N, C-alpha and C positions, 0 to 999 in steps of 0.2 A: 155633448161630445164635440160638436163643431165649435162651440164657444171655447172649449178647452184647447182645441187645436189652434184656433185663431189667437188665443191668449198666449199660448206657447210660442207660436210663430212671431207674434209681436215682441215678446221678451227676447227671443233669439235675434231678431233684427236689431233691436235696441242694443243688445250686447255686442253685436258685430260693429255697429256704428260707434260705440264707445271704446272699442279696442284701439289702442294707439297703433298707428302704422309704424312699421319697422323702417329704420333708415337703412338705405342700401350700404352694405359693407364694401369697403374698397381695400385693395392691397397697396394703395399709395399712401405715402406719408403726408402729413399736413403741408409740408413745403411743396411737395409735388402737386397736391391738389391746388394750392395757391398759385403755383406756376402755370398750371393748366388753365385756371380761371383768368390769369393775367393774359395768357396767349389768346384765349377766346375773345376777351375784351379788345385786344389790339387788332385781331382779325376783323371783328365787327366794325371797329372804327376805321378800318382800312389803313392802318399805320403799320401793319405787319401782314405779310403774305406767306403762306405755307403751301407748297405744291410738291407733287412727286416728279421725279425725273422721268424722262421718256424711257430710259433703259437703266438697268442695274438696281432698281428698287431704292434708290437714294431719295432723300427728302431735302428740298431746298427751302430755306427760310430767308426772306428778303424784307428789307424795310421799304417804305413807300417810294422813297427817292430812287433807290436802285431799280425798282420795278419800272418807274417812269423813264429812267435812262435806257433800260433794256428795250422798252416799247418804242421810244423815240429812235433809237438806233435801228431797230428792225423796220420801222416805217420809212426811214431814209433810203432803204434799199429799193431803188426804182425798178429793179428787175422783178421784184416780188409785189410791190405796192406802187400804185400811182394815184396822185390826188384826183378827186372827183372834180369835174368842171364846175359843179355847183352843189350846194347842200340839198340832198334829195328829200329831207324830212318834210318840207312844205308840200311837195306834190304827193308824197305818200299819205300825209295827213288828209289832203283834199280827196284823194281817191278812196281812202278808208271812210271818210265822212259821207261821200257820195254813195258808197256801197251800203253803209248803215242806213242812209235815208231810204234806199230802195226797199229795205226790209221793214222799216218802221212805218213808212207812208203807204 
């Protein structure tokens, strides 16, 4: 009886593994799917930026050059941003390494 159950279970598992997975259905056309794929590739390569507006629920789409110009303009506003006297990464890295050394040693 146990052999029969094991055999049946094995057959069932095999049948499940052999059953082809269904592709997810979409309500988008082929062109819309291709367009979405194109957008994702551009966002991954950082040549296209998509963001939501602060208010109103709008979506903004920018190319990389426009984003760079917006950031440069914002950073020039000395009332909001001021340049650092020196690059803090070196001291941060040293402090982090010192901290890690205390845990490792």
